[in-house]
C-alpha positions as CSV (number, residue, x, y, z in Angstrom):
1,M,-3.2,1.7,48.3
2,A,0.1,0.3,47.2
3,S,1.7,-1.3,50.2
4,S,5.7,-1.4,50.9
5,W,5.2,-5.5,50.7
6,Q,6.2,-5.4,46.8
7,S,8.2,-2.8,46.4
8,S,11.5,-3.0,48.9
9,A,11.1,-7.1,49.2
10,L,10.3,-7.9,45.1
11,W,11.6,-4.8,42.6
12,E,14.6,-2.8,45.2
13,G,12.8,0.3,44.9
14,T,9.8,1.7,43.3
15,N,8.3,5.1,41.2
16,G,11.6,5.2,39.1
17,S,14.5,5.1,41.6
18,V,15.7,1.1,40.4
19,P,14.2,-0.2,37.1
20,W,13.0,-3.6,36.4
21,Q,15.3,-5.2,34.1
22,G,17.7,-7.9,33.9
23,H,16.3,-11.6,34.4
24,N,13.1,-10.2,36.4
25,P,10.6,-12.7,35.3
26,V,7.9,-10.0,34.7
27,V,10.4,-8.4,31.9
28,E,11.1,-11.7,30.2
29,W,7.3,-12.6,30.2
30,M,6.2,-8.9,29.1
31,A,9.1,-9.4,25.7
32,R,6.9,-12.3,24.7
33,Q,3.4,-10.9,25.1
34,R,1.8,-10.2,21.8
35,W,1.0,-6.3,22.9
36,Y,4.6,-5.8,23.9
37,A,5.5,-3.2,21.1
38,S,9.2,-3.3,20.8
39,K,9.8,-6.5,19.2
40,G,13.1,-8.0,19.8
41,V,14.5,-6.0,22.8
42,V,14.8,-6.6,26.2
43,P,12.2,-4.2,28.2
44,S,13.9,-1.7,30.4
45,L,10.6,-0.9,32.7
46,V,10.3,1.9,35.2
47,E,7.5,2.3,37.7
48,I,5.8,5.5,37.4
49,A,2.5,4.4,39.3
50,S,1.3,1.5,41.2
51,W,-2.3,0.7,43.2
52,E,-3.0,-2.3,45.2
53,V,-6.2,-3.5,44.0
54,T,-6.9,-6.2,46.8
55,G,-4.8,-8.4,49.3
56,D,-4.3,-10.3,52.7
57,D,-1.5,-12.4,53.3
58,E,-1.7,-15.0,50.9
59,H,-2.8,-13.1,47.6
60,H,-2.2,-9.4,46.5
61,V,-3.3,-7.9,43.3
62,V,-1.4,-4.6,42.0
63,T,-1.6,-2.6,39.2
64,Y,1.6,-1.3,37.4
65,L,2.2,1.5,34.9
66,L,5.4,0.8,33.5
67,L,7.4,3.0,31.1
68,D,9.9,0.8,28.9
69,R,12.7,2.6,28.0
70,A,14.1,0.1,25.8
71,S,12.7,1.8,22.6
72,P,13.5,5.4,21.3
73,S,9.9,6.2,22.1
74,P,9.2,5.2,25.5
75,V,6.6,3.9,25.7
76,L,4.0,3.4,28.9
77,Y,2.3,-0.2,29.7
78,H,-0.7,-1.0,31.8
79,V,0.1,-4.4,34.1
80,P,-1.8,-5.7,36.8
81,L,-0.3,-8.1,38.7
82,S,-1.1,-10.9,41.0
83,Y,0.8,-12.2,43.4
84,R,0.1,-15.6,45.6
85,R,1.9,-17.7,48.2
86,E,1.0,-20.9,46.1
87,A,1.2,-20.8,42.3
88,R,-1.7,-21.5,40.1
89,E,-0.8,-23.9,37.2
90,D,-2.6,-21.7,34.3
91,E,-2.0,-19.3,31.7
92,G,-1.4,-16.1,33.8
93,L,1.6,-18.2,35.5
94,I,5.0,-15.7,35.2
95,G,7.5,-16.8,37.6
96,M,8.1,-16.7,41.4
97,V,10.2,-13.7,43.2
98,D,11.2,-14.0,47.0
99,G,8.6,-16.3,47.6
100,W,5.6,-14.9,45.8
101,W,4.4,-16.8,43.0
102,I,3.4,-14.1,40.2
103,H,0.6,-14.3,37.6
104,D,-0.7,-11.7,34.9
105,A,-3.8,-10.6,37.0
106,S,-6.1,-10.7,33.9
107,H,-6.5,-14.6,34.8
108,D,-7.6,-13.6,38.5
109,R,-11.0,-13.5,39.2
110,D,-10.6,-11.1,42.4
111,Y,-8.9,-8.6,39.6
112,V,-11.9,-9.0,37.1
113,A,-14.4,-8.5,39.8
114,S,-12.8,-5.2,40.9
115,V,-12.3,-4.0,37.1
116,L,-16.2,-5.0,36.6
117,A,-17.5,-3.1,39.8
118,L,-15.8,0.0,39.0
119,C,-17.6,0.0,35.5
120,A,-20.5,-0.9,36.9
121,S,-21.1,1.4,39.7
122,G,-18.1,3.7,40.1
123,G,-15.9,4.2,42.8
124,R,-12.4,5.6,43.3
125,V,-9.2,4.2,44.6
126,V,-6.1,6.3,45.2
127,S,-2.6,5.7,46.2
128,P,0.4,7.9,46.4
129,T,0.8,7.9,43.0
130,S,-1.8,7.9,41.1
131,E,-5.5,8.1,40.9
132,V,-8.3,5.5,39.4
133,T,-11.9,6.4,39.0
134,G,-14.3,4.1,37.3
135,V,-17.1,6.0,35.1
136,P,-20.4,3.9,34.3
137,N,-21.7,4.6,30.9
138,A,-25.2,6.6,30.4
139,G,-27.9,4.5,29.6
140,G,-25.8,1.1,30.4
141,F,-27.2,-2.1,31.3
142,A,-27.3,-3.9,34.9
143,V,-24.9,-6.6,35.9
144,D,-26.2,-8.6,38.6
145,A,-23.3,-10.4,39.9
146,A,-25.7,-12.7,42.5
147,S,-27.6,-14.2,39.7
148,G,-25.4,-17.3,39.8
149,A,-21.4,-18.3,39.8
150,R,-19.1,-15.5,37.9
151,R,-16.5,-17.4,35.3
152,S,-13.9,-15.4,33.3
153,R,-11.5,-16.1,30.8
154,V,-9.2,-14.0,28.7
155,L,-9.9,-14.2,24.7
156,R,-6.8,-15.0,22.1
157,G,-5.5,-13.6,19.6
158,E,-5.3,-9.8,20.8
159,Q,-2.6,-7.0,20.0
160,S,-2.6,-4.7,21.7
161,N,-4.9,-5.0,24.2
162,T,-6.1,-8.0,26.7
163,S,-10.2,-9.2,26.4
164,I,-11.6,-10.8,29.3
165,V,-15.1,-12.4,29.1
166,V,-17.3,-12.4,32.2
167,E,-20.3,-14.5,32.5
168,W,-22.7,-16.1,35.1
169,D,-24.9,-18.8,35.1
170,H,-28.2,-17.1,34.8
171,P,-29.3,-17.8,31.0
172,D,-31.2,-14.1,31.1
173,S,-27.9,-12.3,32.6
174,T,-25.7,-10.1,30.1
175,P,-22.0,-11.4,29.5
176,V,-19.2,-8.7,29.5
177,V,-15.9,-8.3,28.0
178,I,-13.3,-6.2,29.7
179,K,-11.0,-5.0,27.7
180,L,-7.9,-3.6,28.9
181,F,-5.9,-1.0,27.1
182,R,-2.1,-2.0,27.4
183,T,-0.1,0.9,26.3
184,L,-1.5,4.2,27.8
185,H,-1.8,7.7,26.7
186,H,-3.0,11.2,27.8
187,G,-6.6,11.8,26.8
188,R,-9.7,10.2,25.7
189,N,-9.3,6.7,24.2
190,P,-11.9,7.0,21.4
191,D,-12.4,3.5,21.7
192,V,-14.0,4.4,25.1
193,E,-15.3,7.8,24.2
194,L,-17.1,6.9,20.7
195,Q,-18.8,3.6,21.6
196,G,-19.8,5.3,24.8
197,L,-21.3,8.5,22.6
198,L,-23.1,5.6,20.3
199,S,-24.5,3.4,23.5
200,A,-25.4,6.0,25.3
201,A,-27.9,7.5,22.1
202,Q,-29.1,3.9,22.4
203,S,-27.5,3.0,19.1
204,R,-27.8,-0.8,18.1
205,S,-24.8,-0.7,15.9
206,V,-22.2,-1.1,18.9
207,P,-22.3,-3.5,21.5
208,R,-23.9,-1.9,24.7
209,A,-21.3,0.0,27.1
210,L,-21.0,-0.5,30.5
211,G,-18.5,1.8,31.8
212,H,-14.9,2.2,32.0
213,V,-12.1,3.2,34.1
214,R,-9.4,6.2,34.0
215,A,-6.3,6.7,35.8
216,R,-4.1,10.0,36.8
217,W,-0.3,9.2,36.9
218,P,3.0,11.6,36.8
219,D,4.1,12.5,33.5
220,S,7.2,15.1,33.6
221,G,7.1,15.7,30.2
222,R,3.4,17.5,30.5
223,S,3.6,21.0,32.0
224,D,1.1,20.1,35.2
225,R,3.5,17.0,35.6
226,V,0.1,14.9,35.6
227,A,-1.2,12.7,32.8
228,D,-4.8,11.2,32.6
229,G,-6.2,8.7,30.4
230,D,-8.7,5.8,30.1
231,I,-7.0,2.0,31.3
232,A,-10.2,-0.4,31.0
233,V,-13.3,-0.3,29.5
234,A,-16.7,-2.8,30.2
235,Q,-19.1,-3.5,27.3
236,E,-21.8,-6.1,26.2
237,F,-20.3,-9.2,25.0
238,L,-21.9,-10.8,22.2
239,R,-22.1,-14.9,21.6
240,G,-21.6,-16.7,18.7
241,V,-20.1,-13.8,16.1
242,R,-18.3,-13.5,13.1
243,D,-15.9,-11.0,11.9
244,G,-17.1,-9.4,8.6
245,W,-13.3,-10.9,7.0
246,Q,-14.1,-14.7,8.1
247,V,-18.1,-14.1,6.7
248,G,-16.9,-12.2,3.3
249,L,-14.1,-14.6,2.7
250,E,-16.5,-17.6,2.9
251,F,-19.0,-16.1,0.1
252,A,-16.0,-14.9,-1.9
253,T,-14.8,-18.3,-1.9
254,R,-17.9,-20.2,-2.8
255,D,-18.4,-17.4,-5.4
256,E,-21.7,-16.3,-4.0
257,S,-22.7,-12.2,-4.1
258,F,-22.6,-10.2,-0.7
259,A,-24.2,-7.5,-2.3
260,A,-27.0,-7.6,0.3
261,N,-24.2,-7.9,3.4
262,A,-22.0,-5.0,1.9
263,A,-25.3,-3.0,1.4
264,S,-26.1,-3.5,5.2
265,L,-22.9,-2.5,6.0
266,G,-23.2,0.9,3.7
267,S,-26.3,1.7,5.8
268,L,-24.6,0.6,9.5
269,T,-21.8,3.0,8.5
270,A,-23.9,5.7,7.4
271,E,-25.7,5.1,10.9
272,V,-22.5,5.3,12.8
273,H,-21.5,8.3,11.0
274,R,-25.1,9.9,11.6
275,V,-25.0,9.4,15.2
276,L,-21.7,10.6,15.8
277,R,-22.7,13.3,13.8
278,G,-25.5,14.5,16.3
279,E,-23.3,13.5,19.6
280,A,-20.0,14.8,19.0
281,H,-19.2,18.3,17.4
282,H,-18.9,19.1,13.4
283,R,-17.8,21.3,11.1
284,A,-16.9,22.4,7.5
285,A,-13.3,21.4,6.8
286,D,-11.3,24.8,6.3
287,D,-8.1,25.0,4.5
288,N,-5.6,24.6,7.4
289,D,-8.0,21.0,8.0
290,V,-7.5,20.2,3.5
291,E,-3.8,21.2,3.9
292,R,-3.1,19.2,7.0
293,M,-4.9,15.8,5.6
294,L,-3.6,15.9,2.2
295,G,0.3,16.8,3.5
296,E,-0.4,13.6,5.5
297,M,-1.4,11.9,2.1
298,R,1.8,13.4,0.5
299,R,4.0,12.0,3.4
300,R,2.8,8.8,3.1
301,L,3.3,9.1,-0.7
302,E,6.8,9.6,-0.2
303,L,7.4,6.4,2.8
304,A,5.6,4.3,-0.1
305,L,7.7,5.3,-3.1
306,G,10.8,4.5,-0.9
307,A,9.7,1.3,0.1
308,V,7.9,0.0,-3.1
309,P,10.1,1.1,-5.9
310,E,7.9,-0.2,-8.6
311,L,5.4,2.8,-7.5
312,G,8.2,5.4,-8.8
313,E,6.9,5.1,-12.4
314,R,3.4,6.2,-11.2
315,R,4.3,9.4,-8.7
316,E,3.1,12.2,-11.0
317,E,-0.3,10.3,-11.2
318,L,-0.1,9.3,-7.6
319,S,0.6,13.3,-6.9
320,G,-2.5,14.3,-9.4
321,V,-5.0,12.2,-7.2
322,I,-4.0,14.0,-3.9
323,D,-3.8,17.4,-5.6
324,R,-7.7,17.0,-7.0
325,A,-8.4,16.2,-3.6
326,H,-7.5,19.6,-2.8
327,T,-9.9,21.3,-5.3
328,C,-13.1,19.2,-5.0
329,R,-15.8,19.4,-2.6
330,W,-15.2,18.2,1.0
331,P,-18.1,17.1,3.6
332,E,-18.2,18.3,7.1
333,L,-15.6,17.1,9.1
334,Q,-16.5,14.9,12.2
335,R,-15.9,12.0,14.6
336,V,-15.4,8.8,12.6
337,H,-14.4,5.1,13.3
338,G,-10.9,6.0,11.9
339,D,-9.9,2.3,10.7
340,L,-12.6,0.7,9.3
341,H,-12.5,-2.6,7.6
342,L,-14.4,-5.9,7.7
343,A,-12.5,-7.3,10.3
344,Q,-14.1,-4.6,12.6
345,V,-17.3,-5.5,12.3
346,L,-19.3,-8.3,13.7
347,D,-22.6,-10.7,12.4
348,A,-24.2,-11.4,15.8
349,P,-26.9,-14.0,15.2
350,G,-30.6,-12.3,15.6
351,R,-28.9,-8.7,15.6
352,G,-26.9,-8.5,12.2
353,W,-24.0,-6.0,11.9
354,V,-22.2,-4.4,14.5
355,M,-19.3,-2.5,14.9
356,V,-16.3,-2.6,17.1
357,D,-12.9,-0.7,18.1
358,F,-13.0,2.8,17.4
359,E,-9.3,3.5,18.1
360,G,-8.6,4.2,15.1
361,E,-5.4,3.2,12.8
362,P,-2.9,2.3,15.4
363,L,0.3,4.2,13.8
364,R,-1.1,7.5,13.9
365,P,-0.5,9.6,17.3
366,M,-3.3,9.2,19.8
367,N,-4.0,13.3,19.3
368,Q,-4.5,12.5,15.9
369,R,-7.1,9.7,16.1
370,T,-9.0,11.8,18.2
371,M,-9.1,14.9,15.9
372,L,-12.6,15.5,13.6
373,D,-11.9,13.8,10.0
374,C,-13.4,13.2,6.8
375,P,-16.2,10.7,6.6
376,L,-14.7,9.2,3.3
377,R,-11.9,7.9,5.4
378,D,-14.4,5.0,7.0
379,V,-15.7,4.7,3.2
380,A,-12.1,3.9,2.0
381,G,-11.4,1.8,4.2
382,M,-14.5,-0.4,3.6
383,M,-13.5,-0.3,-0.1
384,R,-10.0,-1.9,0.5
385,S,-11.1,-4.6,2.6
386,F,-13.3,-5.8,-0.2
387,D,-10.5,-5.7,-2.7
388,Y,-8.2,-7.1,0.0
389,I,-10.5,-10.3,0.1
390,A,-10.5,-10.6,-3.4
391,G,-6.6,-10.4,-3.4
392,S,-6.1,-13.2,-0.7
393,L,-7.8,-15.4,-3.0
394,E,-5.9,-14.8,-5.8
395,A,-2.6,-14.9,-4.0
396,T,-3.7,-18.2,-2.1
397,M,-6.0,-19.9,-4.4
398,S,-4.9,-18.1,-7.9
399,W,-9.1,-16.8,-8.5
400,D,-9.6,-13.8,-10.1
401,A,-12.3,-12.7,-7.3
402,S,-12.5,-8.9,-8.9
403,A,-16.2,-9.1,-10.2
404,W,-16.9,-9.8,-6.7
405,A,-15.0,-7.3,-4.6
406,A,-16.7,-5.0,-7.8
407,E,-20.2,-5.7,-6.9
408,A,-19.8,-5.3,-2.8
409,R,-17.8,-2.1,-3.5
410,E,-21.3,-1.0,-5.4
411,S,-23.6,-2.3,-3.3
412,F,-21.7,-0.7,0.0
413,L,-21.5,2.7,-1.6
414,D,-25.3,2.7,-2.6
415,A,-26.3,2.1,0.3
416,Y,-24.1,4.4,2.4
417,S,-25.1,7.4,-0.2
418,A,-29.1,6.6,0.1
419,S,-28.6,6.3,3.9
420,S,-26.1,9.2,4.5
421,G,-27.8,11.8,1.9
422,L,-24.2,12.3,0.6
423,D,-23.8,11.0,-2.9
424,L,-20.5,9.8,-3.2
425,R,-20.2,9.6,-6.7
426,Q,-20.3,13.5,-6.4
427,H,-16.8,13.2,-4.0
428,K,-15.1,10.4,-6.2
429,P,-12.0,12.7,-6.5
430,L,-12.0,12.8,-2.9
431,L,-12.7,9.3,-2.2
432,D,-10.2,8.4,-4.7
433,A,-7.3,10.4,-2.6
434,F,-8.5,8.3,0.7
435,E,-8.3,4.4,-1.1
436,I,-4.9,5.9,-2.8
437,D,-3.6,6.7,0.8
438,K,-4.8,3.7,2.4
439,A,-3.4,1.7,-0.4
440,L,-0.3,3.3,0.3
441,Y,-0.5,2.5,3.8
442,E,-0.9,-1.1,3.0
443,A,1.9,-1.3,0.2
444,V,4.6,-0.3,3.1
445,Y,3.2,-2.9,5.4
446,E,3.3,-5.5,2.8
447,S,7.2,-4.4,1.5
448,R,8.0,-4.8,5.2
449,N,5.8,-8.3,6.8
450,R,4.6,-10.1,3.4
451,P,6.3,-9.1,0.5
452,E,4.0,-12.3,-1.3
453,W,1.0,-10.1,-0.8
454,L,2.4,-6.6,-2.1
455,V,0.4,-7.3,-5.3
456,I,-2.8,-6.7,-4.0
457,P,-2.5,-2.8,-2.8
458,V,-0.2,-2.5,-6.2
459,R,-3.3,-3.9,-8.5
460,A,-5.5,-1.4,-6.5
461,I,-3.2,1.5,-7.0
462,E,-3.2,1.0,-10.6
463,R,-6.9,0.1,-10.8
464,I,-7.7,3.6,-9.0
465,L,-5.5,5.7,-11.5
466,G,-6.6,3.3,-14.4
């Protein structure tokens, strides 16, 4: 339970009474983090909830939920902080306020141990503004902290989350990776829910899940004025992995066939869909489902036409691809990965391909990411990823790798069809629509961020239309 030491002394008010802003070191630190969404603005933070993880006269760990009002759409951030009387010169050091040195708690062993204990064994932490619950995963694995000295390290390169690897000295102990969700939403996080379902079903297509942490906090925008969501998850850490983009790019650079790997990825994707279909709800797509998803495609098309003027002359053809998807047969809707591409699969030594990061497309609202979807969305995402490797080689090395990508695409489609029983060639008009939709999304992104790569999705659009 959070005590008064940090609120009145450090922040001059809590729980929404006074924002954290100005020259507060935490505000300045947050603005520099990769996971801070509103780039280029100064955060204006209001404390929504907090709870004390551990503390004594020399060291406190407190987790805050901070609402940032600096952007038009407020964002709720998950920010655990460690306070020490003596500074630790590490990557987590933030600054000093009123005699306390502040650190990012993801670098604090006591904080990491508390999250790990909640995920592995359950438990509850209650404060006046929040309730936090640990939920071990069904069929999880044992974590024996007594097997050796624990070490933890924060992985670099995370975008929207923070990942912490926990290891033990004993060689037989399973290392764990804890993912802290930095931006919070009401409702289940699909990364927690779907990987938990797959792990509980004993599927080797994902890392084994240890457990997760849920929290309840005040939310004046909801009818019951309370929100409930996932804030962290822990799972098996796979050593020595490389993601599919790295592996595929190496194969393409050597002009070496990726067909066998692509076939394995097709079988993996079909296996994930099969398990999710059995573990979660599924049903036939009705007219409302079709209209909703095609309506999203048409809105994406209009956005792309505005952002990429050279697509304007293909408006009628692009609209025709979406229209044809309305009249073809749709497979049953189910839960899917939602943002599948080569960087979302890992090549694990001795195990093969595993799939990770089930949070869905980052720009889609969370309520859309948890809806039943068409499995062809995942297939189209992988098709675009093979094409992107070829396009990147052409953009950076002037090397035509289109034949490499075409072979990988065909191998993936054949293996997925064989493993799933769903003949993708009978659904080609629908698959084309999902591929066009993904390519339009990419075209908007590249026009805003990497104009020199815009040619990659534009050529893909021309190929599909051709």
